[in-house]
C-alpha positions, -999 to 999 in steps of 0.1 A, spaced: 88 320 -197 71 326 -164 44 304 -149 8 317 -148 -2 333 -115 -23 315 -88 -50 342 -93 -54 332 -130 -54 296 -121 -81 301 -96 -102 322 -120 -99 295 -148 -109 267 -124 -138 287 -111 -150 294 -146 -147 257 -154 -166 248 -122 -193 274 -132 -201 255 -164 -176 267 -190 -160 241 -212 -123 237 -214 -122 255 -248 -144 283 -237 -123 289 -206 -91 289 -227 -105 314 -250 -119 336 -223 -86 338 -204 -63 337 -235 -45 305 -225 -43 272 -244 -68 244 -241 -40 220 -232 -30 242 -202 -66 243 -189 -69 206 -193 -37 200 -174 -47 224 -147 -80 205 -142 -61 172 -142 -37 184 -115 -66 195 -93 -84 162 -99 -53 142 -87 -57 158 -52 -28 181 -60 -26 218 -57 -29 236 -90 2 257 -82 30 259 -108 55 231 -107 89 239 -94 117 231 -118 137 201 -108 174 202 -117 195 172 -115 228 177 -97 258 176 -120 276 143 -124 308 156 -108 290 168 -76 295 134 -59 333 138 -65 336 174 -53 357 165 -22 381 143 -42 385 171 -68 393 196 -41 419 173 -25 435 165 -58 438 202 -68 454 210 -34 478 181 -38 489 189 -73 478 225 -83 501 224 -114 483 194 -131 466 199 -164 429 190 -168 438 158 -185 462 148 -157 436 157 -131 410 136 -148 433 106 -150 443 109 -113 407 111 -103 397 83 -126 366 102 -138 348 94 -170 339 129 -179 350 154 -206 376 180 -199 349 207 -204 329 191 -176 359 190 -153 366 227 -161 330 236 -152 334 217 -120 366 236 -111 349 269 -119 318 260 -98 341 249 -69 361 282 -73 393 263 -78 422 272 -101 450 253 -116 484 271 -114 512 261 -137 540 274 -116 544 293 -82 536 330 -83 572 341 -77 587 320 -106 562 327 -134 578 332 -168 575 367 -183 577 377 -219 610 365 -235 639 390 -237 627 413 -209 650 401 -181 683 413 -193 673 443 -214 693 475 -207 683 508 -217 
């Protein structure tokens, strides 16, 4: 859901300043009374009535990004469980997988030249 525009916010506040009650302004502009009340409270607190910016907390693994990169470079064939144990992190394997994906790192089980193919293909004749 998108935030209400600054134009609407200014018109609602102007209507309230002009003598409309909170309920009347809410009905006139098709918004909730709670939103009008919060808008007036924000203005009263010497704050701009602009929409709040969402605040996202950084992921728990972000502080360990450098160590994760180093460990993957050192042992690219490690499983997620082995990587978690080597790093000493207390996170789930899914979280570690999301960290690797966000850091654009991959785990390779064997070097590219020696990967196993489907069984029985190597010596087939004919």
